[in-house]
N, CA, C and O atoms as a GROMACS GRO file, in nm:
protein
  392
    1MET      N    1  -0.489   6.862   8.937
    1MET     CA    2  -0.471   6.767   9.044
    1MET      C    3  -0.457   6.842   9.175
    1MET      O    4  -0.395   6.948   9.182
    2THR      N    5  -0.514   6.786   9.278
    2THR     CA    6  -0.505   6.840   9.413
    2THR      C    7  -0.409   6.753   9.493
    2THR      O    8  -0.417   6.630   9.489
    3ILE      N    9  -0.318   6.819   9.567
    3ILE     CA   10  -0.220   6.749   9.650
    3ILE      C   11  -0.243   6.792   9.794
    3ILE      O   12  -0.231   6.910   9.827
    4ASN      N   13  -0.276   6.697   9.880
    4ASN     CA   14  -0.292   6.725  10.022
    4ASN      C   15  -0.183   6.652  10.098
    4ASN      O   16  -0.169   6.530  10.086
    5LYS      N   17  -0.106   6.727  10.180
    5LYS     CA   18   0.006   6.669  10.255
    5LYS      C   19  -0.013   6.693  10.403
    5LYS      O   20  -0.065   6.796  10.446
    6ASN      N   21   0.031   6.594  10.482
    6ASN     CA   22   0.039   6.614  10.626
    6ASN      C   23   0.139   6.515  10.683
    6ASN      O   24   0.169   6.411  10.623
    7TYR      N   25   0.189   6.549  10.798
    7TYR     CA   26   0.283   6.461  10.868
    7TYR      C   27   0.212   6.389  10.981
    7TYR      O   28   0.130   6.446  11.052
    8ASP      N   29   0.246   6.261  10.995
    8ASP     CA   30   0.205   6.182  11.111
    8ASP      C   31   0.336   6.135  11.174
    8ASP      O   32   0.391   6.032  11.135
    9GLY      N   33   0.385   6.211  11.269
    9GLY     CA   34   0.519   6.187  11.322
    9GLY      C   35   0.620   6.219  11.212
    9GLY      O   36   0.623   6.332  11.162
   10SER      N   37   0.701   6.122  11.174
   10SER     CA   38   0.798   6.146  11.068
   10SER      C   39   0.754   6.084  10.935
   10SER      O   40   0.833   6.074  10.841
   11THR      N   41   0.626   6.043  10.928
   11THR     CA   42   0.570   5.989  10.803
   11THR      C   43   0.500   6.100  10.728
   11THR      O   44   0.411   6.167  10.781
   12LEU      N   45   0.540   6.120  10.603
   12LEU     CA   46   0.474   6.217  10.517
   12LEU      C   47   0.362   6.146  10.442
   12LEU      O   48   0.385   6.051  10.367
   13ASN      N   49   0.239   6.193  10.465
   13ASN     CA   50   0.122   6.139  10.397
   13ASN      C   51   0.080   6.235  10.287
   13ASN      O   52   0.062   6.354  10.311
   14VAL      N   53   0.065   6.183  10.166
   14VAL     CA   54   0.027   6.266  10.051
   14VAL      C   55  -0.092   6.202   9.983
   14VAL      O   56  -0.085   6.088   9.936
   15ALA      N   57  -0.203   6.276   9.976
   15ALA     CA   58  -0.324   6.229   9.907
   15ALA      C   59  -0.337   6.306   9.777
   15ALA      O   60  -0.330   6.429   9.774
   16LEU      N   61  -0.356   6.232   9.668
   16LEU     CA   62  -0.370   6.293   9.537
   16LEU      C   63  -0.512   6.279   9.487
   16LEU      O   64  -0.578   6.177   9.510
   17GLU      N   65  -0.560   6.383   9.419
   17GLU     CA   66  -0.694   6.381   9.363
   17GLU      C   67  -0.689   6.434   9.221
   17GLU      O   68  -0.638   6.543   9.196
   18GLY      N   69  -0.742   6.357   9.127
   18GLY     CA   70  -0.744   6.400   8.988
   18GLY      C   71  -0.654   6.315   8.901
   18GLY      O   72  -0.654   6.192   8.911
   19ARG      N   73  -0.577   6.382   8.813
   19ARG     CA   74  -0.492   6.314   8.716
   19ARG      C   75  -0.345   6.348   8.740
   19ARG      O   76  -0.309   6.464   8.756
   20LEU      N   77  -0.262   6.244   8.744
   20LEU     CA   78  -0.117   6.263   8.756
   20LEU      C   79  -0.060   6.238   8.617
   20LEU      O   80  -0.040   6.123   8.576
   21ASP      N   81  -0.034   6.348   8.545
   21ASP     CA   82   0.009   6.336   8.406
   21ASP      C   83   0.121   6.436   8.377
   21ASP      O   84   0.180   6.492   8.469
   22THR      N   85   0.150   6.456   8.251
   22THR     CA   86   0.260   6.544   8.210
   22THR      C   87   0.245   6.685   8.266
   22THR      O   88   0.344   6.750   8.300
   23THR      N   89   0.123   6.731   8.276
   23THR     CA   90   0.097   6.866   8.326
   23THR      C   91   0.114   6.877   8.476
   23THR      O   92   0.166   6.977   8.526
   24THR      N   93   0.071   6.775   8.551
   24THR     CA   94   0.069   6.783   8.697
   24THR      C   95   0.187   6.716   8.766
   24THR      O   96   0.213   6.743   8.883
   25ALA      N   97   0.259   6.629   8.695
   25ALA     CA   98   0.372   6.558   8.756
   25ALA      C   99   0.478   6.653   8.813
   25ALA      O  100   0.530   6.628   8.921
   26PRO      N  101   0.512   6.763   8.742
   26PRO     CA  102   0.610   6.855   8.801
   26PRO      C  103   0.564   6.916   8.933
   26PRO      O  104   0.646   6.943   9.021
   27ASP      N  105   0.434   6.937   8.948
   27ASP     CA  106   0.381   6.990   9.074
   27ASP      C  107   0.403   6.892   9.188
   27ASP      O  108   0.446   6.930   9.297
   28LEU      N  109   0.373   6.764   9.162
   28LEU     CA  110   0.394   6.663   9.266
   28LEU      C  111   0.542   6.649   9.298
   28LEU      O  112   0.580   6.638   9.415
   29GLU      N  113   0.625   6.649   9.197
   29GLU     CA  114   0.770   6.637   9.219
   29GLU      C  115   0.821   6.751   9.307
   29GLU      O  116   0.900   6.728   9.399
   30ARG      N  117   0.777   6.872   9.280
   30ARG     CA  118   0.817   6.988   9.360
   30ARG      C  119   0.768   6.976   9.504
   30ARG      O  120   0.843   7.002   9.598
   31GLU      N  121   0.642   6.936   9.520
   31GLU     CA  122   0.584   6.922   9.654
   31GLU      C  123   0.658   6.815   9.736
   31GLU      O  124   0.685   6.834   9.854
   32LEU      N  125   0.690   6.703   9.671
   32LEU     CA  126   0.761   6.596   9.742
   32LEU      C  127   0.901   6.640   9.781
   32LEU      O  128   0.946   6.611   9.892
   33LYS      N  129   0.971   6.707   9.692
   33LYS     CA  130   1.107   6.752   9.723
   33LYS      C  131   1.108   6.848   9.842
   33LYS      O  132   1.202   6.848   9.920
   34GLU      N  133   1.004   6.929   9.854
   34GLU     CA  134   0.995   7.025   9.964
   34GLU      C  135   0.988   6.955  10.100
   34GLU      O  136   1.043   7.005  10.198
   35ASP      N  137   0.921   6.841  10.106
   35ASP     CA  138   0.890   6.780  10.235
   35ASP      C  139   0.953   6.644  10.262
   35ASP      O  140   0.952   6.599  10.376
   36MET      N  141   1.009   6.577  10.162
   36MET     CA  142   1.061   6.442  10.183
   36MET      C  143   1.187   6.439  10.268
   36MET      O  144   1.213   6.338  10.334
   37ASP      N  145   1.265   6.544  10.268
   37ASP     CA  146   1.390   6.542  10.344
   37ASP      C  147   1.369   6.513  10.492
   37ASP      O  148   1.449   6.442  10.553
   38GLY      N  149   1.262   6.566  10.550
   38GLY     CA  150   1.237   6.546  10.692
   38GLY      C  151   1.160   6.419  10.723
   38GLY      O  152   1.134   6.389  10.840
   39ALA      N  153   1.122   6.344  10.621
   39ALA     CA  154   1.039   6.226  10.642
   39ALA      C  155   1.123   6.099  10.646
   39ALA      O  156   1.223   6.087  10.576
   40THR      N  157   1.080   6.004  10.730
   40THR     CA  158   1.144   5.872  10.730
   40THR      C  159   1.059   5.771  10.654
   40THR      O  160   1.106   5.661  10.625
   41ALA      N  161   0.935   5.808  10.621
   41ALA     CA  162   0.848   5.721  10.542
   41ALA      C  163   0.753   5.810  10.461
   41ALA      O  164   0.721   5.922  10.501
   42LEU      N  165   0.710   5.758  10.348
   42LEU     CA  166   0.619   5.830  10.259
   42LEU      C  167   0.502   5.738  10.227
   42LEU      O  168   0.521   5.624  10.184
   43VAL      N  169   0.380   5.789  10.247
   43VAL     CA  170   0.259   5.715  10.214
   43VAL      C  171   0.181   5.799  10.113
   43VAL      O  172   0.144   5.913  10.141
   44LEU      N  173   0.156   5.741   9.996
   44LEU     CA  174   0.079   5.807   9.891
   44LEU      C  175  -0.060   5.745   9.885
   44LEU      O  176  -0.074   5.625   9.862
   45ASP      N  177  -0.163   5.826   9.907
   45ASP     CA  178  -0.301   5.781   9.904
   45ASP      C  179  -0.359   5.812   9.766
   45ASP      O  180  -0.375   5.929   9.729
   46PHE      N  181  -0.390   5.706   9.689
   46PHE     CA  182  -0.440   5.722   9.553
   46PHE      C  183  -0.591   5.698   9.545
   46PHE      O  184  -0.642   5.672   9.436
   47SER      N  185  -0.663   5.706   9.656
   47SER     CA  186  -0.806   5.676   9.655
   47SER      C  187  -0.885   5.767   9.562
   47SER      O  188  -0.990   5.727   9.512
   48LYS      N  189  -0.836   5.888   9.536
   48LYS     CA  190  -0.906   5.980   9.447
   48LYS      C  191  -0.825   6.013   9.322
   48LYS      O  192  -0.854   6.111   9.253
   49LEU      N  193  -0.723   5.931   9.293
   49LEU     CA  194  -0.644   5.950   9.172
   49LEU      C  195  -0.712   5.875   9.058
   49LEU      O  196  -0.736   5.755   9.067
   50ASP      N  197  -0.745   5.947   8.950
   50ASP     CA  198  -0.819   5.890   8.838
   50ASP      C  199  -0.730   5.831   8.730
   50ASP      O  200  -0.771   5.740   8.659
   51TYR      N  201  -0.607   5.883   8.718
   51TYR     CA  202  -0.523   5.847   8.603
   51TYR      C  203  -0.378   5.874   8.637
   51TYR      O  204  -0.348   5.967   8.712
   52ILE      N  205  -0.286   5.794   8.582
   52ILE     CA  206  -0.144   5.819   8.596
   52ILE      C  207  -0.076   5.793   8.462
   52ILE      O  208  -0.103   5.693   8.396
   53SER      N  209   0.012   5.885   8.422
   53SER     CA  210   0.085   5.871   8.296
   53SER      C  211   0.230   5.834   8.325
   53SER      O  212   0.269   5.818   8.440
   54SER      N  213   0.308   5.820   8.220
   54SER     CA  214   0.450   5.786   8.236
   54SER      C  215   0.523   5.896   8.313
   54SER      O  216   0.618   5.868   8.386
   55ALA      N  217   0.480   6.020   8.297
   55ALA     CA  218   0.543   6.130   8.372
   55ALA      C  219   0.517   6.112   8.522
   55ALA      O  220   0.605   6.139   8.604
   56GLY      N  221   0.399   6.068   8.558
   56GLY     CA  222   0.367   6.039   8.698
   56GLY      C  223   0.445   5.921   8.751
   56GLY      O  224   0.490   5.922   8.865
   57LEU      N  225   0.462   5.819   8.667
   57LEU     CA  226   0.542   5.703   8.706
   57LEU      C  227   0.686   5.742   8.734
   57LEU      O  228   0.747   5.690   8.827
   58ARG      N  229   0.739   5.833   8.655
   58ARG     CA  230   0.877   5.879   8.675
   58ARG      C  231   0.891   5.946   8.812
   58ARG      O  232   0.990   5.924   8.881
   59VAL      N  233   0.793   6.027   8.851
   59VAL     CA  234   0.796   6.093   8.982
   59VAL      C  235   0.789   5.988   9.094
   59VAL      O  236   0.860   5.999   9.194
   60LEU      N  237   0.705   5.887   9.076
   60LEU     CA  238   0.696   5.781   9.177
   60LEU      C  239   0.826   5.704   9.190
   60LEU      O  240   0.868   5.673   9.301
   61LEU      N  241   0.889   5.674   9.078
   61LEU     CA  242   1.016   5.602   9.083
   61LEU      C  243   1.123   5.684   9.153
   61LEU      O  244   1.201   5.631   9.232
   62SER      N  245   1.127   5.812   9.125
   62SER     CA  246   1.224   5.900   9.189
   62SER      C  247   1.200   5.907   9.340
   62SER      O  248   1.295   5.900   9.418
   63ALA      N  249   1.074   5.919   9.380
   63ALA     CA  250   1.041   5.922   9.523
   63ALA      C  251   1.074   5.789   9.589
   63ALA      O  252   1.125   5.786   9.702
   64HIS      N  253   1.046   5.680   9.520
   64HIS     CA  254   1.076   5.546   9.573
   64HIS      C  255   1.226   5.532   9.600
   64HIS      O  256   1.266   5.482   9.705
   65LYS      N  257   1.307   5.576   9.506
   65LYS     CA  258   1.453   5.569   9.523
   65LYS      C  259   1.499   5.657   9.638
   65LYS      O  260   1.586   5.617   9.716
   66ALA      N  261   1.442   5.777   9.649
   66ALA     CA  262   1.481   5.869   9.756
   66ALA      C  263   1.445   5.815   9.894
   66ALA      O  264   1.516   5.840   9.991
   67MET      N  265   1.334   5.743   9.903
   67MET     CA  266   1.287   5.694  10.033
   67MET      C  267   1.341   5.556  10.067
   67MET      O  268   1.324   5.510  10.181
   68ALA      N  269   1.405   5.489   9.973
   68ALA     CA  270   1.452   5.351   9.995
   68ALA      C  271   1.545   5.338  10.115
   68ALA      O  272   1.535   5.241  10.189
   69GLY      N  273   1.632   5.432  10.135
   69GLY     CA  274   1.727   5.425  10.246
   69GLY      C  275   1.675   5.485  10.375
   69GLY      O  276   1.743   5.479  10.478
   70LYS      N  277   1.555   5.542  10.373
   70LYS     CA  278   1.503   5.611  10.490
   70LYS      C  279   1.400   5.531  10.569
   70LYS      O  280   1.392   5.546  10.690
   71GLY      N  281   1.324   5.450  10.504
   71GLY     CA  282   1.215   5.381  10.572
   71GLY      C  283   1.110   5.337  10.474
   71GLY      O  284   1.018   5.263  10.509
   72GLY      N  285   1.122   5.382  10.351
   72GLY     CA  286   1.037   5.332  10.246
   72GLY      C  287   0.919   5.419  10.209
   72GLY      O  288   0.891   5.522  10.270
   73MET      N  289   0.852   5.371  10.106
   73MET     CA  290   0.736   5.439  10.050
   73MET      C  291   0.631   5.334  10.019
   73MET      O  292   0.663   5.225   9.974
   74LYS      N  293   0.505   5.368  10.044
   74LYS     CA  294   0.398   5.279  10.004
   74LYS      C  295   0.286   5.359   9.939
   74LYS      O  296   0.266   5.477   9.967
   75VAL      N  297   0.214   5.291   9.851
   75VAL     CA  298   0.102   5.350   9.780
   75VAL      C  299  -0.024   5.277   9.826
   75VAL      O  300  -0.028   5.154   9.826
   76THR      N  301  -0.126   5.353   9.866
   76THR     CA  302  -0.247   5.292   9.918
   76THR      C  303  -0.369   5.330   9.834
   76THR      O  304  -0.367   5.429   9.760
   77HIS      N  305  -0.473   5.249   9.846
   77HIS     CA  306  -0.604   5.275   9.785
   77HIS      C  307  -0.596   5.299   9.634
   77HIS      O  308  -0.649   5.398   9.583
   78VAL      N  309  -0.530   5.208   9.565
   78VAL     CA  310  -0.513   5.220   9.420
   78VAL      C  311  -0.635   5.163   9.349
   78VAL      O  312  -0.677   5.050   9.376
   79ASN      N  313  -0.693   5.241   9.257
   79ASN     CA  314  -0.810   5.192   9.183
   79ASN      C  315  -0.767   5.099   9.070
   79ASN      O  316  -0.647   5.082   9.045
   80GLU      N  317  -0.863   5.039   9.002
   80GLU     CA  318  -0.836   4.940   8.899
   80GLU      C  319  -0.757   4.997   8.782
   80GLU      O  320  -0.668   4.931   8.729
   81ILE      N  321  -0.789   5.119   8.740
   81ILE     CA  322  -0.723   5.181   8.625
   81ILE      C  323  -0.574   5.204   8.654
   81ILE      O  324  -0.489   5.168   8.573
   82VAL      N  325  -0.545   5.262   8.768
   82VAL     CA  326  -0.406   5.289   8.806
   82VAL      C  327  -0.334   5.158   8.833
   82VAL      O  328  -0.217   5.143   8.797
   83ASN      N  329  -0.401   5.063   8.895
   83ASN     CA  330  -0.340   4.933   8.924
   83ASN      C  331  -0.302   4.861   8.795
   83ASN      O  332  -0.199   4.794   8.789
   84GLU      N  333  -0.384   4.873   8.692
   84GLU     CA  334  -0.354   4.812   8.563
   84GLU      C  335  -0.228   4.873   8.503
   84GLU      O  336  -0.146   4.802   8.445
   85VAL      N  337  -0.212   5.005   8.516
   85VAL     CA  338  -0.090   5.071   8.468
   85VAL      C  339   0.031   5.018   8.544
   85VAL      O  340   0.136   4.992   8.485
   86PHE      N  341   0.018   5.001   8.675
   86PHE     CA  342   0.127   4.946   8.756
   86PHE      C  343   0.162   4.804   8.711
   86PHE      O  344   0.280   4.768   8.703
   87ASP      N  345   0.061   4.724   8.682
   87ASP     CA  346   0.085   4.586   8.638
   87ASP      C  347   0.156   4.582   8.503
   87ASP      O  348   0.255   4.510   8.487
   88VAL      N  349   0.107   4.657   8.407
   88VAL     CA  350   0.161   4.656   8.271
   88VAL      C  351   0.304   4.707   8.267
   88VAL      O  352   0.387   4.657   8.191
   89THR      N  353   0.334   4.808   8.349
   89THR     CA  354   0.467   4.869   8.347
   89THR      C  355   0.568   4.801   8.439
   89THR      O  356   0.687   4.831   8.433
   90GLY      N  357   0.521   4.709   8.523
   90GLY     CA  358   0.611   4.642   8.617
   90GLY      C  359   0.625   4.716   8.748
   90GLY      O  360   0.698   4.670   8.836
   91PHE      N  361   0.558   4.828   8.764
   91PHE     CA  362   0.565   4.904   8.888
   91PHE      C  363   0.503   4.826   9.003
   91PHE      O  364   0.538   4.849   9.119
   92ALA      N  365   0.411   4.734   8.973
   92ALA     CA  366   0.350   4.653   9.078
   92ALA      C  367   0.454   4.567   9.147
   92ALA      O  368   0.437   4.530   9.264
   93ASP      N  369   0.563   4.534   9.077
   93ASP     CA  370   0.672   4.455   9.135
   93ASP      C  371   0.772   4.541   9.212
   93ASP      O  372   0.846   4.489   9.295
   94ILE      N  373   0.774   4.670   9.184
   94ILE     CA  374   0.872   4.761   9.245
   94ILE      C  375   0.815   4.828   9.369
   94ILE      O  376   0.882   4.837   9.472
   95LEU      N  377   0.692   4.877   9.359
   95LEU     CA  378   0.631   4.956   9.467
   95LEU      C  379   0.563   4.867   9.569
   95LEU      O  380   0.522   4.755   9.539
   96THR      N  381   0.553   4.918   9.692
   96THR     CA  382   0.471   4.855   9.794
   96THR      C  383   0.331   4.914   9.782
   96THR      O  384   0.309   5.032   9.809
   97ILE      N  385   0.237   4.829   9.741
   97ILE     CA  386   0.099   4.875   9.716
   97ILE      C  387   0.007   4.804   9.813
   97ILE      O  388   0.006   4.682   9.822
   98GLU      N  389  -0.069   4.884   9.885
   98GLU     CA  390  -0.166   4.829   9.982
   98GLU      C  391  -0.306   4.870   9.946
   98GLU      O  392  -0.401   4.834  10.015
   0.00000   0.00000   0.00000
């Protein structure tokens, strides 16, 4: 998985490419922990994310909780496969998805 990060003011933008699974979830978790402290908002771009596993969902839930008191987190450009996982697991009700 490829992780591209940049700041737009105090918003941390993170674009993911590939698969967010048991192997790559720790990488995303580490990357987010490095940069989330200075952010007031987090935007995750999933336009090139092909797959998400329960390990990836755990990282998203952790990030969502961390950003809840700061300004929030949103997930953008979710494909049908990932959106179906969000629907089945109830994450569609928890996350802000655009």
